[in-house]
PABA-248172 format. One record per residue (C-alpha): residue in one letter; x, y, z. Coordinates in nm, 4 decimals. Layout:
PT   rest         c1         c2         c3
PT      A          X          Y          Z
...
//
This chain:
PT   rest         c1         c2         c3
PT      M     1.7583    -0.7512     0.4377
PT      Q     1.6069    -1.0910     0.5085
PT      R     1.2640    -1.1371     0.6568
PT      L     1.2856    -1.0871     1.0314
PT      I     1.2412    -1.4176     1.2093
PT      A     1.2209    -1.5542     1.5639
PT      L     1.2453    -1.3017     1.8463
PT      S     1.0037    -1.0127     1.8938
PT      L     1.1041    -0.7914     2.1837
PT      C     0.7787    -0.5980     2.1604
PT      L     0.4712    -0.6838     1.9561
PT      V     0.3501    -0.4373     1.6952
PT      A    -0.0003    -0.4928     1.8239
PT      S    -0.0600    -0.5264     2.1946
PT      F    -0.2791    -0.8145     2.3102
PT      S    -0.4228    -0.8850     2.6518
PT      S    -0.6232    -1.1691     2.7984
PT      A    -0.9369    -0.9657     2.7248
PT      D    -0.8559    -1.0045     2.3526
PT      C    -0.8705    -1.3840     2.3665
PT      P    -1.1346    -1.5273     2.1326
PT      D    -1.4302    -1.7066     2.2870
PT      W    -1.3652    -2.0407     2.1175
PT      S    -1.4333    -2.4021     2.2015
PT      P    -1.1292    -2.6338     2.2306
PT      D    -1.2141    -2.7855     1.8902
PT      R    -1.2189    -2.4472     1.7237
PT      V    -0.8919    -2.3429     1.8912
PT      Q    -0.7293    -2.6497     1.7406
PT      T    -0.8881    -2.5959     1.3988
PT      E    -0.8090    -2.2245     1.3677
PT      S    -0.4541    -2.2378     1.5034
PT      T    -0.3645    -2.5390     1.2900
PT      A    -0.4932    -2.3587     0.9792
PT      L    -0.2849    -2.0520     1.0611
PT      R     0.0192    -2.2665     1.1275
PT      Q    -0.0214    -2.4272     0.7845
PT      Q    -0.0598    -2.0843     0.6228
PT      L     0.2618    -1.9612     0.7876
PT      A     0.4418    -2.2772     0.6754
PT      E     0.3315    -2.2133     0.3162
PT      W     0.4549    -1.8542     0.3283
PT      N     0.7848    -1.9627     0.4873
PT      D     0.8488    -2.2268     0.2237
PT      A     0.7737    -1.9904    -0.0639
PT      Y     0.9974    -1.7180     0.0788
PT      H     1.2975    -1.9106     0.2082
PT      R     1.3136    -2.1914    -0.0479
PT      R     1.1780    -2.0323    -0.3663
PT      G     1.2534    -1.6649    -0.3018
PT      V     0.8887    -1.5654    -0.3469
PT      A     0.7181    -1.3363    -0.0937
PT      L     0.3491    -1.4293    -0.0981
PT      V     0.2705    -1.1604     0.1609
PT      E     0.4368    -0.8454     0.2863
PT      D     0.6804    -0.8832     0.5763
PT      E     0.4449    -0.6745     0.7895
PT      I     0.1578    -0.9176     0.7336
PT      Y     0.3830    -1.2172     0.7954
PT      D     0.5059    -1.0679     1.1234
PT      Q     0.1535    -0.9899     1.2421
PT      A     0.0313    -1.3390     1.1518
PT      N     0.3128    -1.4854     1.3623
PT      Q     0.2117    -1.2583     1.6475
PT      R    -0.1507    -1.3684     1.6117
PT      L    -0.0503    -1.7343     1.6510
PT      E     0.1723    -1.6503     1.9499
PT      H    -0.1226    -1.4673     2.1060
PT      W    -0.3487    -1.7694     2.0596
PT      Q    -0.0855    -1.9860     2.2264
PT      R    -0.0886    -1.7588     2.5298
PT      C    -0.4691    -1.7633     2.5354
PT      F    -0.4911    -2.1426     2.5018
PT      P    -0.1567    -2.2871     2.6143
PT      G    -0.2840    -2.6438     2.6230
PT      S    -0.4510    -2.6490     2.2834
PT      A    -0.2940    -2.4221     2.0221
PT      A    -0.0584    -2.5600     1.7604
PT      A     0.3110    -2.4845     1.8008
PT      L     0.4801    -2.2070     1.6033
PT      P     0.6170    -2.3335     1.2714
PT      D     0.9902    -2.3228     1.2029
PT      P     1.0203    -2.0467     0.9409
PT      L     1.3371    -2.1999     0.8016
PT      A     1.2193    -2.5615     0.7856
PT      T     1.2644    -2.5766     0.4058
PT      A     1.5198    -2.2972     0.3630
PT      S     1.8488    -2.4777     0.4064
PT      G     2.0826    -2.5166     0.1089
PT      E     2.3893    -2.7225     0.0333
PT      R     2.6500    -2.4513     0.0929
PT      P     2.7530    -2.3721     0.4544
PT      H     2.8044    -2.0079     0.5532
PT      P     3.1572    -1.9313     0.6731
PT      V     2.9876    -1.7153     0.9407
PT      A     2.6240    -1.7636     1.0416
PT      Q     2.3684    -1.5074     0.9268
PT      T     2.2006    -1.4042     1.2481
PT      G     1.8609    -1.2512     1.1719
PT      L     1.7379    -0.9595     1.3803
PT      A     1.5236    -0.8912     1.6838
PT      K     1.2474    -0.6346     1.6378
PT      L     1.1820    -0.3248     1.8452
PT      A     0.8239    -0.2011     1.8346
PT      D     0.8573     0.1700     1.9097
PT      E     1.0841     0.4456     2.0368
PT      A     1.0329     0.3411     2.3985
PT      A     1.1564    -0.0094     2.3151
PT      V     1.4478     0.1413     2.1239
PT      A     1.5407     0.3593     2.4223
PT      T     1.5328     0.0570     2.6546
PT      W     1.7497    -0.1443     2.4167
PT      M     1.9994     0.1387     2.3726
PT      R     2.0355     0.2103     2.7461
PT      A     2.1972    -0.1298     2.8005
PT      R     2.4515    -0.0788     2.5209
PT      G     2.7159     0.1603     2.3948
PT      D     2.9054     0.2358     2.0743
PT      L     2.5847     0.2225     1.8686
PT      W     2.5348     0.2781     1.4966
PT      I     2.2340     0.2897     1.2673
PT      Q     2.1797     0.2062     0.9007
PT      P     1.8795     0.1560     0.6715
PT      K     1.7274    -0.1903     0.6703
PT      V     1.7502    -0.2550     0.2979
PT      D     1.4603    -0.4484     0.1496
PT      G     1.6174    -0.7103    -0.0737
PT      V     1.7627    -1.0596    -0.0410
PT      A     2.0509    -1.1428     0.1928
PT      V     2.3797    -1.2841     0.0692
PT      T     2.7169    -1.3865     0.2119
PT      L     3.0234    -1.2993     0.0016
PT      H     3.3411    -1.4959     0.0746
PT      Y     3.6691    -1.3644    -0.0687
PT      R     4.0048    -1.5410    -0.0471
PT      D     4.3195    -1.3413    -0.1276
PT      G     4.1083    -1.0830    -0.3061
PT      Q     3.9165    -1.3316    -0.5244
PT      L     3.5420    -1.4012    -0.4871
PT      A     3.5289    -1.7644    -0.3830
PT      A     3.1609    -1.8026    -0.2934
PT      A     2.8289    -1.6218    -0.2802
PT      I     2.5671    -1.7910    -0.0625
PT      S     2.1981    -1.7122    -0.0131
PT      R     2.0764    -1.6674     0.3420
PT      G     1.8992    -2.0035     0.3577
PT      D     1.8488    -2.0964     0.7220
PT      G     2.1379    -1.8817     0.8384
PT      R     2.3685    -2.1836     0.8600
PT      R     2.3499    -2.3126     0.5053
PT      G     2.2203    -2.1570     0.1853
PT      Q     2.2067    -2.1924    -0.1910
PT      D     2.5248    -2.1497    -0.3929
PT      W     2.4738    -1.8258    -0.5854
PT      T     2.8376    -1.7837    -0.6895
PT      D     2.7930    -1.8143    -1.0667
PT      T     2.4939    -1.5797    -1.0714
PT      V     2.6554    -1.3213    -0.8415
PT      R     2.9654    -1.3085    -1.0618
PT      R     2.7425    -1.1558    -1.3303
PT      L     2.6395    -0.8638    -1.1064
PT      P     2.8413    -0.5458    -1.1763
PT      A     2.7689    -0.4280    -0.8193
PT      V     2.9617    -0.7225    -0.6707
PT      P     3.3359    -0.7003    -0.7378
PT      D     3.4979    -1.0217    -0.8504
PT      R     3.8246    -0.9082    -0.6936
PT      L     3.9170    -0.6950    -0.3910
PT      A     4.2413    -0.5193    -0.3110
PT      Q     4.2124    -0.6657     0.0382
PT      L     4.4141    -0.9844     0.0746
PT      G     4.3489    -1.2744     0.3088
PT      E     4.0009    -1.3935     0.3957
PT      V     3.7194    -1.1382     0.3728
PT      I     3.3641    -1.2368     0.4679
PT      L     3.0897    -0.9858     0.3923
PT      Q     2.7196    -1.0037     0.4675
PT      G     2.4817    -0.7797     0.2836
PT      E     2.1716    -0.7262     0.0775
PT      L     2.1204    -0.7569    -0.2945
PT      Y     1.8625    -0.4920    -0.3826
PT      W     1.6758    -0.3672    -0.6872
PT      R     1.7962    -0.0206    -0.7860
PT      L     1.5305     0.2505    -0.7560
PT      K     1.5893     0.6130    -0.8534
PT      D     1.5082     0.8643    -0.5782
PT      H     1.2857     0.6137    -0.3993
PT      V     1.0866     0.7553    -0.1065
PT      Q     0.9622     0.4717     0.1099
PT      A     0.6887     0.6739     0.2826
PT      R     0.5320     0.7517    -0.0541
PT      A     0.6027     0.4453    -0.2691
PT      G     0.6357     0.1609    -0.0187
PT      G     0.8337    -0.1460    -0.1179
PT      A     0.7454    -0.1064    -0.4883
PT      G     0.7853    -0.4833    -0.5319
PT      A     1.1613    -0.4398    -0.5258
PT      R     1.2416    -0.7439    -0.3113
PT      G     1.0374    -0.9707    -0.5353
PT      K     1.2240    -0.8495    -0.8437
PT      V     1.5598    -0.9359    -0.6885
PT      A     1.4397    -1.2698    -0.5538
PT      G     1.2941    -1.3597    -0.8921
PT      A     1.6107    -1.2619    -1.0766
PT      M     1.8315    -1.4655    -0.8438
PT      A     1.6032    -1.7682    -0.8735
PT      R     1.6290    -1.7815    -1.2547
PT      E     1.8892    -1.9967    -1.4201
PT      S     1.9862    -1.7208    -1.6625
PT      L     2.0294    -1.3566    -1.5663
PT      G     2.0101    -1.0913    -1.8370
PT      K     2.2591    -0.8076    -1.8606
PT      D     1.9998    -0.5385    -1.7883
PT      E     1.8634    -0.7276    -1.4885
PT      A     2.2135    -0.7794    -1.3524
PT      A     2.2869    -0.4060    -1.3826
PT      N     1.9709    -0.3254    -1.1866
PT      I     2.0838    -0.5229    -0.8815
PT      G     2.2876    -0.3331    -0.6226
PT      L     2.4714    -0.4440    -0.3103
PT      F     2.4541    -0.2965     0.0400
PT      V     2.7090    -0.4514     0.2772
PT      W     2.5652    -0.4382     0.6261
PT      D     2.8395    -0.6291     0.8075
PT      W     3.1989    -0.7509     0.7814
PT      P     3.2012    -1.0327     1.0356
PT      N     3.5755    -1.0971     1.0296
PT      G     3.6724    -0.7329     0.9889
PT      P     3.8342    -0.4970     1.2420
PT      N     3.6939    -0.4789     1.5947
PT      G     3.5808    -0.1164     1.5738
PT      M     3.2903    -0.0025     1.3561
PT      Q     3.4697     0.3013     1.2155
PT      A     3.7649     0.0864     1.1126
PT      R     3.5281    -0.1549     0.9414
PT      L     3.3515     0.1287     0.7619
PT      D     3.6834     0.2743     0.6448
PT      G     3.7831    -0.0695     0.5211
PT      L     3.4536    -0.1164     0.3356
PT      A     3.4934     0.2225     0.1691
PT      A     3.8486     0.1297     0.0633
PT      M     3.7164    -0.1931    -0.0916
PT      G     3.4602     0.0025    -0.2958
PT      F     3.1543    -0.0231    -0.0710
PT      G     3.1263     0.3491    -0.0034
PT      E     2.7452     0.3512    -0.0052
PT      S     2.7333     0.1079     0.2840
PT      A     2.9838     0.3136     0.4816
PT      A     2.8078     0.6446     0.4112
PT      L     2.4715     0.5134     0.5275
PT      T     2.5972     0.3801     0.8617
PT      R     2.5809     0.6558     1.1254
PT      P     2.6672     0.6777     1.4954
PT      V     2.3760     0.7267     1.7366
PT      A     2.3723     0.7925     2.1096
PT      T     2.0027     0.8452     2.1891
PT      S     1.6655     0.7134     2.0821
PT      E     1.5864     1.0646     1.9552
PT      S     1.8839     1.0429     1.7207
PT      A     1.7738     0.6981     1.6067
PT      A     1.4230     0.8326     1.5449
PT      H     1.5726     1.1173     1.3392
PT      W     1.7565     0.8821     1.1046
PT      R     1.4603     0.6472     1.0819
PT      D     1.2320     0.9332     0.9788
PT      T     1.4944     1.0732     0.7397
PT      W     1.5426     0.7458     0.5558
PT      Y     1.1672     0.6846     0.5537
PT      R     1.0840     1.0195     0.3944
PT      Q     1.3944     1.1123     0.1930
PT      P     1.5132     0.9570    -0.1362
PT      L     1.7286     0.6443    -0.1251
PT      P     1.8480     0.4255    -0.4138
PT      F     1.6637     0.1219    -0.2768
PT      A     1.3533     0.0151    -0.0898
PT      S     1.3902    -0.0153     0.2864
PT      D     1.1514    -0.1287     0.5564
PT      G     1.3114     0.0157     0.8686
PT      V     1.6465     0.0747     1.0324
PT      V     1.9012    -0.1505     1.2009
PT      L     2.0802    -0.0598     1.5225
PT      R     2.4197    -0.2246     1.5783
PT      Q     2.6854    -0.2198     1.8434
PT      G     3.0239    -0.1273     1.7038
PT      R     3.1950    -0.4041     1.9003
PT      R     3.0439    -0.7499     1.9069
PT      P     3.1545    -1.1104     1.9751
PT      D     3.4048    -1.2852     1.7537
PT      A     3.2412    -1.4166     1.4347
PT      S     3.3096    -1.7766     1.5364
PT      R     3.0488    -1.7346     1.8115
PT      W     2.7701    -1.6090     1.5853
PT      R     2.4586    -1.8255     1.5580
PT      A     2.1663    -1.8330     1.3161
PT      E     1.9414    -1.6496     1.5602
PT      P     1.8843    -1.2871     1.6558
PT      P     2.1914    -1.1579     1.8442
PT      H     2.2013    -0.9226     2.1415
PT      W     2.4202    -0.6676     1.9604
PT      A     2.1797    -0.5766     1.6752
PT      A     1.8068    -0.5081     1.6402
PT      A     1.5654    -0.3667     1.3853
PT      W     1.3148    -0.0857     1.4201
PT      K     1.0736    -0.1054     1.1322
PT      Y     0.8942     0.1839     0.9648
PT      P     0.5287     0.2608     1.0486
PT      L     0.2953    -0.0069     0.9207
PT      R     0.1723     0.0518     0.5682
PT      T    -0.0205    -0.2739     0.5664
PT      A    -0.1943    -0.4347     0.8599
PT      L    -0.3667    -0.7573     0.9482
PT      A    -0.7219    -0.7173     1.0771
PT      E    -0.9902    -0.9563     1.1943
PT      V    -1.3402    -0.9067     1.0569
PT      R    -1.5948    -0.8878     1.3392
PT      E    -1.9031    -0.8302     1.1285
PT      V    -2.0115    -0.7578     0.7733
PT      T    -2.2760    -0.4852     0.7454
PT      F    -2.4347    -0.3148     0.4458
PT      S    -2.4805     0.0593     0.4140
PT      I    -2.7591     0.1792     0.1845
PT      G    -2.7118     0.5305     0.0550
PT      R    -2.9516     0.7980    -0.0659
PT      S    -2.9435     0.6720    -0.4261
PT      G    -2.9937     0.3089    -0.3187
PT      R    -2.6302     0.2106    -0.3616
PT      I    -2.5414    -0.0807    -0.1306
PT      T    -2.1934    -0.0692     0.0203
PT      P    -2.0553    -0.3641     0.2194
PT      I    -1.8712    -0.2513     0.5338
PT      L    -1.6257    -0.4732     0.7183
PT      E    -1.6412    -0.4008     1.0911
PT      L    -1.2974    -0.4804     1.2360
PT      D    -1.1194    -0.5397     1.5611
PT      P    -0.9796    -0.1853     1.6038
PT      L    -0.6162    -0.1385     1.5051
PT      E    -0.3665     0.1376     1.4294
PT      L    -0.2195     0.1857     1.0832
PT      D     0.0324     0.4659     1.0253
PT      G    -0.0938     0.6427     1.3380
PT      R    -0.4618     0.6115     1.2459
PT      R    -0.7144     0.4068     1.4406
PT      I    -0.9192     0.1942     1.2023
PT      S    -1.2298    -0.0020     1.2956
PT      R    -1.4075    -0.0402     0.9609
PT      V    -1.3333    -0.0493     0.5895
PT      S    -1.5568    -0.0259     0.2852
PT      L    -1.5565    -0.2877     0.0110
PT      G    -1.7209    -0.0525    -0.2363
PT      S    -1.9762    -0.2846    -0.3932
PT      V    -2.1700    -0.6027    -0.3285
PT      D    -2.0035    -0.7613    -0.6313
PT      R    -1.6591    -0.7015    -0.4808
PT      W    -1.7725    -0.8469    -0.1469
PT      R    -1.9033    -1.1567    -0.3185
PT      E    -1.5829    -1.1925    -0.5169
PT      A    -1.3666    -1.1571    -0.2033
PT      K    -1.5977    -1.3893    -0.0042
PT      V    -1.5196    -1.2110     0.3229
PT      L    -1.7046    -1.3302     0.6320
PT      P    -1.6741    -1.2652     1.0075
PT      G    -1.3641    -1.4255     1.1555
PT      D    -1.1595    -1.3881     0.8361
PT      Q    -0.8220    -1.2158     0.8588
PT      I    -0.7773    -0.9443     0.5958
PT      T    -0.4944    -0.7156     0.4893
PT      L    -0.5385    -0.3393     0.4878
PT      G    -0.3434    -0.0545     0.3353
PT      L    -0.3887     0.3222     0.3275
PT      A    -0.5032     0.4737    -0.0014
PT      G    -0.3396     0.8130    -0.0379
PT      H    -0.2083     0.7704     0.3183
PT      T    -0.5508     0.8566     0.4602
PT      I    -0.8273     0.6130     0.3619
PT      P    -0.8133     0.2495     0.4746
PT      R    -0.8224     0.0144     0.1781
PT      F    -0.9101    -0.3558     0.1688
PT      E    -0.6300    -0.5413    -0.0082
PT      G    -0.7256    -0.9050     0.0299
PT      V    -0.7943    -1.2008     0.2550
PT      A    -0.4825    -1.3286     0.4331
PT      W    -0.6562    -1.6444     0.5514
PT      R    -1.0107    -1.7491     0.6210
PT      A    -1.1790    -1.8583     0.9419
PT      Q    -1.2367    -2.2308     0.9558
PT      Q    -1.5888    -2.1921     1.0958
PT      R    -1.7854    -1.9690     0.8605
PT      H    -2.1486    -1.8584     0.8578
PT      A    -2.3137    -1.7354     0.5404
PT      I    -2.4430    -1.3778     0.5205
PT      E    -2.7096    -1.2503     0.2830
PT      A    -2.6632    -0.9094     0.1257
PT      P    -2.9650    -0.6825     0.0742
PT      E    -3.1416    -0.7462    -0.2543
PT      P    -2.9988    -0.4884    -0.5016
PT      D    -3.3240    -0.4648    -0.7002
PT      A    -3.5073    -0.3395    -0.3898
PT      Y    -3.2981    -0.0199    -0.3689
PT      H    -3.2563     0.2491    -0.6319
PT      A    -3.2854     0.6242    -0.6798
PT      L    -3.6659     0.6183    -0.6461
PT      S    -3.7006     0.3806    -0.3506
PT      C    -3.7489     0.4398     0.0242
PT      W    -3.9182     0.7765     0.0574
PT      Q    -4.0578     0.6599     0.3932
PT      P    -3.8884     0.4734     0.6831
PT      T    -4.0726     0.1476     0.6217
PT      P    -3.9063    -0.1802     0.7295
PT      G    -3.5895    -0.2292     0.5271
PT      C    -3.5877     0.1346     0.4170
PT      E    -3.4538     0.2925     0.7347
PT      Q    -3.0995     0.3468     0.6039
PT      Q    -3.1865     0.4930     0.2650
PT      F    -3.4575     0.7154     0.4124
PT      L    -3.2173     0.8544     0.6712
PT      A    -2.9567     0.9108     0.3990
PT      R    -3.2173     1.1101     0.2049
PT      L    -3.2789     1.3323     0.5072
PT      V    -2.9067     1.3874     0.5683
PT      W    -2.8612     1.4863     0.2043
PT      L    -3.1664     1.7141     0.2150
PT      G    -3.0336     1.9128     0.5112
PT      G    -2.6684     1.9078     0.4020
PT      K    -2.4647     2.1458     0.1921
PT      Q    -2.5638     1.9644    -0.1269
PT      G    -2.9300     2.0348    -0.0486
PT      L    -3.0876     2.3044     0.1708
PT      D    -2.7741     2.3655     0.3832
PT      L    -2.9615     2.3802     0.7148
PT      P    -2.7673     2.4401     1.0401
PT      H    -2.8063     2.2147     1.3479
PT      L    -2.9337     1.9216     1.1409
PT      G    -2.6722     1.6493     1.1353
PT      P    -2.7256     1.2730     1.0948
PT      G    -2.7786     1.2263     1.4679
PT      T    -3.0622     1.4779     1.4861
PT      W    -3.2384     1.3359     1.1817
PT      K    -3.2055     0.9849     1.3241
PT      R    -3.3540     1.0938     1.6581
PT      L    -3.6527     1.2559     1.4835
PT      V    -3.7183     0.9380     1.2849
PT      E    -3.6723     0.6971     1.5757
PT      T    -3.9037     0.8950     1.8023
PT      G    -4.1797     0.8898     1.5407
PT      A    -4.1676     1.2619     1.4594
PT      L    -4.1034     1.1931     1.0898
PT      H    -4.2841     0.9450     0.8681
PT      G    -4.2099     1.1145     0.5395
PT      L    -3.9307     1.3186     0.3833
PT      L    -4.1024     1.6546     0.4423
PT      D    -4.2909     1.5954     0.7694
PT      W    -4.0473     1.8281     0.9476
PT      L    -4.1994     2.1267     0.7651
PT      T    -4.5005     2.1032     0.9971
PT      L    -4.3072     2.0556     1.3225
PT      D    -4.3263     2.3543     1.5552
PT      E    -4.1166     2.4335     1.8603
PT      A    -4.3693     2.2904     2.1051
PT      R    -4.3786     1.9556     1.9238
PT      L    -3.9998     1.9425     1.9070
PT      R    -3.9697     2.0012     2.2814
PT      Q    -4.1756     1.6894     2.3385
PT      T    -3.9301     1.4805     2.1378
PT      P    -3.6996     1.2730     2.3624
PT      G    -3.3404     1.3946     2.3418
PT      I    -3.4274     1.7444     2.2144
PT      G    -3.4100     2.0214     2.4702
PT      E    -3.5433     2.3738     2.4669
PT      K    -3.2391     2.5243     2.2972
PT      S    -3.2263     2.2547     2.0316
PT      A    -3.5972     2.2900     1.9638
PT      R    -3.5541     2.6635     1.9109
PT      Q    -3.2564     2.6123     1.6773
PT      L    -3.4342     2.3460     1.4743
PT      T    -3.7431     2.5606     1.4348
PT      A    -3.5261     2.8403     1.2983
PT      S    -3.3590     2.5961     1.0555
PT      F    -3.6952     2.4727     0.9326
PT      R    -3.8070     2.8335     0.8704
PT      L    -3.4804     2.8961     0.6840
PT      A    -3.5589     2.6088     0.4487
PT      R    -3.8602     2.7967     0.3153
PT      T    -3.6310     3.0707     0.1827
PT      R    -3.4179     2.8365    -0.0285
PT      T    -3.4350     2.8477    -0.4072
PT      F    -3.6286     2.6119    -0.6330
PT      D    -3.2974     2.4725    -0.7581
PT      A    -3.1823     2.3940    -0.4004
PT      W    -3.5128     2.2262    -0.3197
PT      L    -3.4933     2.0081    -0.6314
PT      R    -3.1448     1.8903    -0.5351
PT      A    -3.2575     1.8361    -0.1764
PT      I    -3.5443     1.6014    -0.2640
PT      G    -3.3343     1.3991    -0.5054
PT      L    -3.3213     1.5508    -0.8566
PT      P    -3.0592     1.3539    -1.0537
PT      P    -2.7414     1.5594    -1.0992
PT      G    -2.6475     1.7379    -1.4185
PT      Y    -2.9204     1.9977    -1.4553
PT      S    -2.9996     2.3334    -1.2914
PT      P    -3.3341     2.4957    -1.3845
PT      A    -3.3438     2.8402    -1.5368
PT      S    -3.5115     3.1213    -1.3436
PT      E    -3.8314     3.0977    -1.5472
PT      E    -3.8685     2.7216    -1.5069
PT      N    -4.0838     2.5490    -1.2495
PT      W    -4.1953     2.1951    -1.1641
PT      Q    -4.4703     2.1985    -1.4250
PT      T    -4.2405     2.2894    -1.7151
PT      L    -3.9775     2.0364    -1.6126
PT      A    -4.2247     1.7540    -1.5522
PT      A    -4.3747     1.8046    -1.8988
PT      R    -4.0473     1.7270    -2.0780
PT      S    -3.9999     1.4054    -2.2700
PT      Q    -3.6823     1.2002    -2.2554
PT      A    -3.5811     1.3362    -2.5958
PT      Q    -3.6279     1.6943    -2.4738
PT      W    -3.4130     1.6229    -2.1669
PT      Q    -3.1433     1.4720    -2.3841
PT      A    -3.1418     1.7840    -2.6006
PT      E    -3.0177     1.9861    -2.2997
PT      P    -2.6404     2.0566    -2.2948
PT      G    -2.4456     1.7901    -2.1076
PT      I    -2.7431     1.5533    -2.0662
PT      G    -2.6902     1.2080    -2.2148
PT      A    -2.9403     0.9299    -2.2751
PT      R    -2.8990     0.7700    -1.9314
PT      R    -2.9288     1.0972    -1.7400
PT      A    -3.2288     1.2015    -1.9519
PT      Q    -3.4030     0.8775    -1.8625
PT      Q    -3.3297     0.9343    -1.4918
PT      L    -3.4626     1.2914    -1.5024
PT      Q    -3.7863     1.1922    -1.6738
PT      A    -3.8333     0.9004    -1.4312
PT      F    -3.7843     1.1330    -1.1334
PT      F    -4.0570     1.3755    -1.2370
PT      A    -4.2894     1.0881    -1.3324
PT      S    -4.2529     0.9001    -1.0039
PT      A    -4.5502     0.8982    -0.7707
PT      D    -4.3343     0.9741    -0.4666
PT      A    -4.1720     1.2804    -0.6241
PT      Q    -4.5130     1.4065    -0.7362
PT      R    -4.6440     1.3625    -0.3821
PT      L    -4.3534     1.5746    -0.2523
PT      Q    -4.4310     1.8360    -0.5168
PT      R    -4.7889     1.8621    -0.3948
PT      L    -4.6755     1.8990    -0.0340
PT      L    -4.4268     2.1719    -0.1260
PT      M    -4.6886     2.3515    -0.3342
PT      A    -4.9266     2.3401    -0.0367
PT      E    -4.6518     2.4854     0.1844
PT      G    -4.6020     2.7718    -0.0609
PT      I    -4.2480     2.6801    -0.1681
PT      A    -4.1654     2.8752    -0.4842
PT      G    -4.1378     2.6792    -0.8106
PT      F    -4.3592     2.3846    -0.7196
PT      Q    -4.6756     2.4924    -0.8987
PT      G    -4.8927     2.2042    -1.0121
PT      H    -5.0010     2.0929    -1.3531
//
């Protein structure tokens, strides 16, 4: 079904005056004009060329963002662009294609339904809209949606589609409105999303020649019969008699918002032969077709599926430095909800990816959910017009053998080392989470990776933020560390992965190995062998070995 345009009964994201950006009048004009131009570009590509440059969800949210700016700055912001400014074609529709209003949630659906009766629901098929005009059983015209009043003449191309009958048994004038969709076998929207199906149909219909296989892959879902019988059931029976049984079977009566929610969830999570992006609620009885206009009507509305992609504004770009020195750019976001999850930050994975994406504060980005759980950066929707450069940490300054003390610039990596040391991968010490380690560092109790070994309960009680009970628990955890194995201690202080010492091995025997001897071990390649030799040869690791030997930790005998 065509991209939803115009009316939004409820916004997907809620904005208030407190959300208004703190911009000068010049920046309001600059930013809103840039967004208006971006929307105009997307509209032209979609409605004139049949190419969706962004997902409908992102388009809708971008429109909402511009509407929000208009409310924040009514005297300055650029006007909303006409989404159909370049969409009109040469062929008039016999009955206007109306578009749809959008309902944000079940509460909005319930409000809409309370004012209406004789309601039905059907999937909102994700394809391209078409009007089919039959005269005395013969297909006379097929017209693209265009601007709802006029569209492109698709008659010759549509005649090649097996899903669209060239003749009907129904005589007289028959006007059908529906969706040309790309056939998908057992498609589950919640799992696979749109699968690019709309773009495949739009691309096929835009080409001058349509291959036989492509034509066979295009189906038809009739979502309305404007000049059909007054009652919905009579229209559905008539559609089934004309061969459109799928359309009739997937149009169901509903009386409550709970029933609507049931069908929405069913069609979202159960297999369908096409992609869909929500459901459509319709009144069975509606005005005569001669009164229809190319604008959202009062007798039909859409309720879209949960967002799979979302638009987010970048507040800040930060850089997380991990235990091994890996630098990860983090985009701090204006909080938003995506598929029921509140998201306020997303990782870009690497500095190289951040530099390639060129993301800066103020940019609007698109997000998806990887595996339905982890927020994933998908791209920049549009960039802020006022941008300020950000410098990433120098990659050469951070590596597996850097930051063994919390010196300036090393705070993050040092803390990550402590968290690893006390975690399950290391010594597995209770009551020692990231917050506790951070408090010990910030209060000056720790200046090195193993300073905690000499902290007693009395000293801990003097540490701000640590009470008597916590001091007692931490003391017990520190004592527990002394019982851990040599292997656990090696992992805790940063031994590269891939090797576990045998029972007879100690620091001295391991430190004496050459790179070739390390590489001779099963499963150790050249790179890992180099890392292992470098670890034992590093001055910082040797200093830790001497401290652990002095504390009587088994396996750390000198050489």
